[in-house]
C-alpha positions in Angstrom: -0.2 0.0 0.2 1.1 3.2 -0.8 1.9 5.8 2.2 -1.6 7.6 1.9 -3.3 4.5 1.8 -1.9 3.1 4.9 -2.7 6.4 6.6 -6.0 6.1 5.8 -5.8 2.2 6.6 -4.7 3.1 10.0 -7.8 5.7 10.4 -10.3 3.3 9.4 -8.9 1.0 11.6 -9.1 3.3 14.8 -12.8 3.9 13.9 -13.4 0.3 13.4 -11.9 -0.6 16.9 -14.6 2.7 18.4 -17.6 1.2 17.3 -16.3 -2.4 18.1 -15.8 -3.7 14.8 -12.4 -4.9 15.6 -13.5 -8.1 16.3 -14.4 -8.4 12.4 -11.0 -7.5 11.4 -9.2 -9.4 14.1 -5.8 -7.0 14.2 -2.3 -8.0 14.2 0.5 -6.2 16.2 0.9 -5.1 12.2 -2.4 -3.4 11.8 -2.9 -6.0 9.3 -6.4 -7.9 8.9 -7.1 -11.4 9.8 -9.5 -13.9 10.1 -12.2 -14.2 13.1 -10.6 -16.2 16.2 -13.7 -17.5 17.5 -17.9 -18.0 17.1 -18.0 -16.1 20.4 -16.8 -12.9 18.6 -19.1 -13.4 15.9 -22.0 -13.8 18.6 -20.7 -10.9 20.2 -20.1 -8.4 17.2 -23.7 -9.0 16.0 -25.3 -8.3 19.1 -28.7 -5.9 19.1 -27.0 -2.8 18.4 -25.0 -3.9 15.3 -27.1 -1.8 12.8 -27.0 1.3 14.9 -22.7 0.8 15.5 -22.8 0.0 11.9 -24.6 3.1 10.7 -22.4 5.5 13.4 -19.2 3.9 11.9 -20.3 4.8 8.3 -21.2 8.2 8.9 -17.7 8.9 11.0 -15.8 7.6 8.2 -17.5 9.5 5.7 -18.3 10.0 1.8 -17.3 6.7 0.7 -18.6 4.8 3.2 -21.6 6.6 4.0 -22.3 5.9 0.1 -21.6 2.7 0.6 -24.3 2.2 3.7 -26.7 4.1 1.2 -26.4 1.4 -1.0 -26.8 -1.1 1.4 -29.8 0.4 3.1 -31.5 -0.1 -0.7 -30.4 -3.4 -0.9 -32.7 -5.6 2.1 -32.6 -8.4 0.4 -29.0 -9.1 1.0 -29.0 -7.1 4.6 -32.1 -7.4 6.3 -35.3 -5.0 7.3 -32.8 -4.2 10.5 -29.9 -3.1 8.5 -31.6 -1.5 5.2 -33.6 0.7 8.0 -30.9 1.9 10.5 -28.6 2.9 7.1 -31.1 4.5 5.9 -30.8 7.5 8.1 -27.1 7.7 6.5 -27.0 11.5 5.2 -24.1 12.9 3.1 -24.4 16.4 4.0 -21.2 18.2 4.3 -20.4 21.5 5.2 -19.9 23.7 1.6 -16.2 24.5 0.8 -15.2 27.8 0.0 -15.6 30.0 -3.0 -12.0 29.5 -4.2 -12.1 26.3 -4.0 -15.5 25.8 -6.6 -13.9 28.9 -8.8 -10.1 27.0 -8.9 -12.2 24.1 -9.8 -14.6 25.5 -12.3 -11.5 27.6 -14.4 -9.2 24.4 -14.2 -11.5 22.2 -15.7 -13.2 24.4 -18.2 -10.3 26.0 -19.1 -11.2 29.7 -18.3 -11.4 32.5 -15.9 -14.7 32.4 -14.5 -14.9 36.1 -15.3 -15.1 35.3 -18.9 -17.4 31.8 -19.0 -19.8 33.2 -16.8 -22.1 36.5 -17.1 -22.5 36.1 -12.8 -22.0 33.4 -10.7 -22.9 33.1 -7.2 -20.4 32.7 -4.4 -23.4 31.2 -2.2 -24.3 27.0 -2.6 -27.5 26.5 -3.7 -26.6 22.4 -2.0 -24.2 21.0 -1.0 -23.3 17.4 -0.5 -20.1 14.9 -0.2 -19.5 14.6 -3.7 -20.2 18.0 -5.3 -21.9 21.3 -4.3 -24.3 23.6 -6.6 -24.4 27.1 -7.3 -26.5 29.9 -9.6 -24.9 31.2 -12.3 -25.8 33.5 -15.5 -24.3 33.0 -19.1 -23.0 35.8 -21.5 -26.3 34.8 -23.3 -28.8 35.3 -20.7 -30.1 31.8 -19.7 -29.9 30.9 -15.9 -28.0 28.1 -14.7 -27.3 25.8 -12.0 -23.6 24.5 -12.1 -22.4 21.4 -10.2 -19.2 21.6 -9.6 -17.3 18.6 -8.0 -15.1 18.8 -4.8 -11.3 18.6 -5.1 -9.9 15.2 -4.5 -13.3 13.4 -4.0 -12.1 11.0 -6.5 -8.5 10.3 -5.3 -10.6 10.0 -1.7 -12.9 6.9 -3.3 -10.1 5.6 -4.9 -8.2 4.7 -1.6 -11.1 4.0 0.7 -12.2 1.9 -2.3 -9.0 -0.1 -2.3 -9.1 -0.5 1.7 -12.8 -1.7 1.5 -12.5 -4.0 -1.0 -9.5 -5.5 0.8 -11.2 -5.8 3.7 -14.8 -7.2 2.0 -12.2 -10.2 0.0 -10.7 -11.0 3.4 -14.1 -10.9 5.4 -15.6 -12.9 2.5 -12.7 -15.6 2.9 -12.4 -15.9 6.6 -15.8 -14.6 7.9 -18.5 -17.5 7.9 -21.1 -14.6 9.3 -20.6 -12.1 6.3 -20.2 -15.0 3.4 -23.9 -15.0 2.6 -23.3 -11.5 1.8 -21.2 -11.9 -1.1 -19.2 -9.1 -0.2 -16.6 -8.7 -3.3 -19.9 -9.0 -5.4 -21.5 -6.1 -3.4 -18.3 -3.7 -3.5 -18.3 -4.2 -7.5 -21.8 -3.0 -7.5 -20.9 -0.3 -5.4 -17.5 0.3 -7.3 -19.2 1.1 -10.5 -22.1 3.0 -9.0 -20.2 5.7 -7.6 -17.7 6.0 -10.4 -20.4 6.9 -12.6 -22.1 9.3 -9.9 -18.7 11.0 -10.2 -18.6 11.3 -13.9 -20.7 14.3 -14.8 -20.5 13.5 -18.6 -22.3 10.5 -17.3 -25.1 12.9 -15.9 -25.3 14.6 -18.6 -26.1 11.7 -21.2 -28.8 10.8 -18.2 -30.7 14.0 -18.3 -30.8 14.6 -21.9 -32.0 10.7 -22.5 -34.6 11.6 -19.6 -35.6 15.1 -21.4 -36.1 13.1 -24.9 -38.3 10.6 -23.1 -40.5 13.3 -21.7 -40.3 16.2 -24.9 -44.0 16.0 -25.8 -45.3 16.2 -21.6 -45.2 20.1 -20.8 -45.8 19.2 -17.1 -42.7 17.2 -16.5 -39.7 19.0 -16.5 -35.8 17.7 -17.0 -33.5 20.4 -17.0 -31.5 21.5 -20.3 -28.0 21.1 -20.4 -25.1 23.0 -21.6 -22.2 20.5 -23.0 -20.0 23.5 -23.9 -19.5 24.4 -20.4 -19.6 20.7 -18.6 -17.3 18.1 -18.6 -16.5 15.1 -16.1 -16.3 17.7 -12.8 -18.6 20.2 -13.5 -22.5 20.1 -14.9 -24.2 23.3 -16.3 -27.7 22.9 -16.3 -31.0 25.2 -16.3 -32.1 26.8 -13.5 -35.3 25.9 -13.0 -37.8 27.7 -10.6 -39.6 25.8 -8.4 -40.0 24.2 -4.7 -38.7 20.8 -3.2 -41.2 18.5 -3.2 -40.3 17.8 0.3 -41.6 21.0 1.2 -44.9 21.0 -0.6 -45.7 17.8 0.9 -45.1 19.9 4.6 -47.0 23.1 3.4 -50.6 23.9 2.7 -50.1 26.4 0.1 -53.2 26.3 -2.0 -51.5 27.1 -5.2 -50.0 23.7 -5.1 -52.4 21.3 -6.2 -51.2 18.2 -4.1 -53.7 15.8 -5.5 -52.8 16.5 -9.0 -48.9 16.2 -8.2 -49.0 12.7 -6.5 -50.6 12.1 -9.9 -48.1 13.2 -12.4 -45.0 12.1 -10.1 -46.6 8.5 -10.0 -47.8 8.1 -13.9 -44.5 10.0 -14.7 -42.9 7.4 -12.8 -44.5 4.1 -14.5 -43.9 5.8 -17.5 -39.9 5.9 -17.0 -40.5 2.1 -15.4 -42.9 0.0 -17.9 -42.5 2.2 -21.4 -38.6 3.7 -21.6 -36.9 1.5 -19.5 -34.8 4.5 -18.5 -35.9 5.3 -15.0 -34.7 7.8 -11.8 -33.4 5.8 -9.2 -33.6 7.9 -6.5 -36.7 9.7 -6.5 -37.0 10.6 -3.1 -38.8 14.4 -2.1 -35.6 16.3 -2.2 -34.6 15.2 -5.4 -38.1 16.7 -7.3 -39.1 20.1 -7.3 -42.5 21.5 -7.9 -43.0 24.3 -10.1 -46.0 26.9 -9.9 -48.0 25.7 -12.0 -47.6 21.9 -10.5 -45.0 20.6 -13.2 -42.3 18.2 -12.1 -39.0 18.8 -12.3 -36.4 15.9 -12.1 -33.1 17.0 -10.6 -29.9 14.9 -9.2 -29.7 12.0 -12.3 -26.3 10.3 -11.4 -27.9 7.4 -10.4 -30.1 5.6 -12.9 -31.8 2.1 -13.9 -32.2 0.4 -17.3 -34.8 -2.2 -17.7 -34.7 -3.7 -21.8 -37.9 -4.8 -22.8 -38.0 -8.4 -22.3 -37.6 -7.6 -18.3 -39.9 -4.7 -18.6 -42.8 -7.2 -20.1 -41.6 -9.9 -17.3 -42.2 -6.9 -14.5 -46.0 -5.9 -16.2 -47.2 -9.4 -15.9 -45.5 -9.8 -12.4 -47.5 -6.8 -11.4 -50.4 -8.2 -12.4 -50.0 -11.4 -11.0 -48.8 -9.5 -7.7 -52.3 -7.2 -7.6 -54.5 -10.2 -8.3 -52.9 -12.1 -5.2 -52.2 -14.7 -7.6 -49.4 -16.8 -5.4 -49.0 -19.7 -8.4 -48.4 -17.0 -11.1 -46.6 -15.2 -9.0 -44.0 -17.8 -8.2 -43.8 -19.3 -12.2 -43.1 -15.7 -13.3 -40.5 -15.6 -10.4 -38.6 -18.7 -12.2 -39.4 -17.2 -15.3 -37.1 -14.8 -14.3 -34.6 -16.8 -13.2 -35.1 -15.1 -10.1 -36.1 -18.6 -8.0 -33.8 -21.4 -9.3 -34.0 -25.6 -8.2 -32.3 -24.9 -4.9 -35.6 -22.8 -4.3 -37.9 -24.6 -1.5 -41.5 -23.9 -3.5 -43.5 -25.3 -1.4 -42.2 -23.5 1.3 -42.1 -20.3 -0.2 -45.4 -20.4 -1.5 -46.7 -20.7 2.5 -44.4 -18.0 3.3 -46.4 -15.8 0.2 -50.2 -17.2 1.4 -48.6 -15.6 5.3 -47.7 -12.7 3.6 -51.0 -11.9 1.5 -52.9 -12.7 4.7 -51.2 -9.4 6.5 -53.1 -7.9 4.0 -56.5 -9.7 3.8 -59.4 -7.4 4.0 -57.3 -4.6 2.3 -57.8 -3.9 -1.1 -54.4 -3.4 -3.1 -54.8 0.0 -4.1 -51.5 0.9 -3.1 -48.6 -1.6 -2.5 -48.6 -0.2 1.0 -45.0 -1.5 2.5 -45.7 -5.0 0.4 -42.9 -4.8 -1.9 -40.6 -4.5 0.9 -41.8 -7.6 2.8 -41.4 -9.6 -0.3 -37.7 -8.6 -1.0 -36.9 -9.1 3.0 -38.8 -13.1 2.1 -36.2 -13.1 -0.6 -33.4 -12.7 1.4 -34.5 -15.8 4.2 -35.1 -18.0 0.9 -31.0 -16.3 0.1 -32.1 -15.5 -3.4 -30.1 -12.9 -5.3 -32.1 -10.3 -6.8 -30.7 -8.6 -9.9 -29.6 -5.2 -9.6 -31.8 -3.2 -11.5 -35.1 -5.5 -9.7 -33.6 -3.9 -6.3 -33.3 -0.4 -7.7 -36.7 -0.6 -9.5 -39.0 -1.8 -6.4 -36.7 1.0 -4.0 -38.0 3.4 -6.7 -41.8 2.2 -7.1 -41.4 2.5 -3.1 -40.3 5.9 -2.8 -42.7 7.0 -5.5 -45.8 5.2 -3.5 -44.8 6.7 -0.3 -44.4 10.2 -1.7 -47.8 9.9 -3.9 -49.7 8.8 -0.4 -48.5 11.6 1.4 -49.5 14.1 -1.0 -53.0 11.9 -1.7 -53.7 9.5 1.1 -56.8 8.4 -1.5 -54.5 7.8 -4.5 -54.5 4.5 -6.2 -51.3 3.3 -7.0 -52.4 0.0 -8.5 -54.9 1.4 -10.4 -52.8 3.7 -12.3 -50.4 1.1 -12.7 -52.1 -1.4 -14.5 -53.0 0.5 -18.2 -49.2 0.5 -18.0 -48.6 -3.4 -17.5 -51.5 -4.0 -19.8 -50.1 -2.1 -22.3 -46.7 -4.2 -22.4 -48.8 -7.4 -22.1 -50.5 -6.6 -25.0 -47.1 -5.4 -27.3 -45.4 -8.7 -25.8 -48.6 -10.9 -27.5 -48.8 -8.6 -30.7 -48.6 -11.0 -33.5 -45.7 -8.9 -35.3 -44.0 -8.9 -32.4 -44.4 -13.1 -31.8 -43.7 -13.5 -35.7 -40.2 -11.7 -35.3 -39.4 -13.2 -31.9 -40.4 -16.2 -34.3 -37.6 -15.0 -36.9 -34.8 -14.6 -34.2 -35.3 -17.6 -32.8 -35.4 -19.7 -36.1 -32.2 -17.7 -37.2 -30.6 -19.0 -33.6 -31.7 -22.6 -33.9 -30.2 -22.5 -37.5 -26.7 -21.1 -36.1 -26.7 -23.8 -33.7 -27.6 -26.5 -36.7 -24.9 -25.1 -38.5 -21.9 -25.4 -35.6 -23.3 -29.0 -34.6 -21.4 -31.2 -37.0 -18.0 -29.3 -36.0 -18.7 -29.1 -32.5 -19.3 -33.2 -32.9 -16.5 -33.4 -34.8 -14.6 -31.5 -32.4 -15.8 -33.2 -29.3 -15.4 -37.1 -31.0 -11.4 -35.6 -31.9 -11.5 -35.2 -27.9 -12.6 -38.2 -27.1 -10.2 -40.2 -28.8 -7.1 -38.3 -27.6 -7.9 -38.6 -24.2 -8.9 -35.4 -23.3 -12.6 -35.5 -22.0 -13.2 -36.5 -18.7 -16.4 -38.2 -17.8 -17.7 -37.4 -14.3 -20.8 -39.6 -13.6 -22.7 -39.0 -9.8 -24.4 -42.7 -9.2 -27.3 -42.4 -6.7 -29.1 -44.7 -4.4 -26.7 -47.2 -5.8 -27.7 -50.2 -3.5 -31.2 -49.8 -6.0 -29.7 -50.4 -8.7 -27.2 -52.9 -7.3 -30.6 -54.7 -7.0 -32.7 -54.1 -10.3 -29.3 -55.4 -11.7 -29.4 -58.7 -9.9 -32.8 -59.2 -10.4 -32.2 -58.8 -15.0 -29.4 -61.2 -14.4 -31.8 -64.0 -13.0 -34.4 -63.2 -15.3 -32.3 -63.8 -18.0 -30.3 -66.7 -16.2 -34.0 -68.1 -15.9 -34.8 -67.2 -19.9 -32.0 -69.1 -21.3 -32.1 -72.3 -18.9 -35.4 -72.6 -19.6 -34.9 -72.0 -23.2 -32.1 -74.9 -23.0 -34.5 -77.7 -21.3 -37.2 -76.9 -24.2 -34.4 -78.7 -26.1 -34.1 -81.5 -24.2 -36.8 -84.3 -24.6 -36.9 -85.9 -21.1 -38.9 -85.7 -18.3 -42.8 -84.9 -17.4 -44.5 -82.7 -19.9 -47.4 -80.3 -20.1 -48.9 -79.4 -23.4 -46.3 -81.1 -25.1 -43.6 -78.7 -23.1 -41.0 -80.0 -20.6 -42.7 -78.8 -17.6 -39.4 -77.6 -16.0 -38.7 -75.4 -18.9 -42.4 -73.8 -18.5 -41.9 -73.2 -14.9 -39.0 -71.6 -15.9 -40.4 -69.1 -18.3 -43.7 -68.6 -16.4 -41.3 -67.3 -13.5 -39.0 -65.0 -15.8 -42.5 -63.6 -17.0 -43.4 -62.8 -13.6 -40.3 -61.0 -12.2 -39.9 -59.0 -15.9 -43.8 -58.3 -15.2 -42.9 -57.1 -11.0 -39.9 -54.9 -12.8 -41.7 -53.4 -15.4 -44.6 -52.1 -12.6 -42.0 -51.2 -10.1 -39.9 -49.1 -12.5 -43.0 -47.2 -13.4 -44.7 -46.9 -9.9 -41.2 -45.2 -8.7 -41.4 -43.3 -12.0 
């Protein structure tokens, strides 16, 4: 490790020790990580206040760990309900950095003096977080803009922390059975991609353009205009939208804001993102939505977006219909078709648990999901089902939007708004032209397989001849196989023996046949019938 990394590593170790997490690491005299020492350490670590200590530790360790904690909060299927709820309280609000630092970053990144780039530039931040802060400005062409500027050294801090976190994750996964089910290296890999996307403002600019194009015919859903000439991977300049945060609208009672209309627009716009466009805002909490004076909706903060392909959207729509109809068999079959459940899942127990889950909401019209989605995610954790990341992002976003809609309009029927979108996708799936196109694609794929088959067979035969193929055969129920084989040998011996007896013209006869041969054939027939019947019964 480099000197900076070692220094940060020592700092992390001290904070781990402060919150009694050094038992996770099991320190040596060199402050290196070693495995757990005993089961007693595991039990001590995982005591009741574990989630709270974890949150406080992440909060103290700063930007990267806070972001990681927020990711874990969005994955109740991995960490469980208690930890997810506790980590959802993490905040990445930081005090604003000085205007001099912001000015230096802008001039370095955009290659000019700030006075030449902007006619006006406010020294006071509109908003600040751990990675960036936003300032109001005015271009020389007259447009009012919001300029999002990445804080100095953030990328270096994140890279240092990531290298240490990956080391900790790999060691924990190797030695710690208590955390092995989390697959921490895979979670860190997912987090690595996520935070790099969030730090890349070029990526965010493209996200804004994509979402803007999806709502270009809806003037009540506003996505800010971007200014690429004043943007790069660390600076993002976009349209300044007049409005107030949705959180203020929810908390207030200003009559100019029609809460019922706002709720309807937010829910419908989100369903369009999920089911029609397949490109959705993954963090639609009230702080990331603004409302204008004419009740138009404006999304902000586009660093985290989700993507759903057409097949997944259609599967998701079908899943939602089964879900809202309380069709448990259909729900399970759809989860199997989506490769979310596999042969290791005990379907009977899952079905029983789903019955219990829906019984919890018995007598309640599913006009809303009312926390049932979160319950489903927690149930998946119980069965050790690893949900696709996009599925979890979708479920989390849908839950946020429903909660927002209910706070604005307690009578909103979320499921009624959902069904037209879901049914539209179902109609598209079974459209004759669509099915014909799918058949054509399948035909071409099958044709490619047939064309490659002779070559594959030749290669396989060659490898067999060269002794390069090893076949592993797992034999189960060996005693039953041995009994069946012994019975087959006896039947064969009786048949052969009886046939030989038939050729000998001695001894008592029955209908012109030697009695001994007749008895042998009869016993062989009986045993043969018994064997066949037993096979079909077992099958």
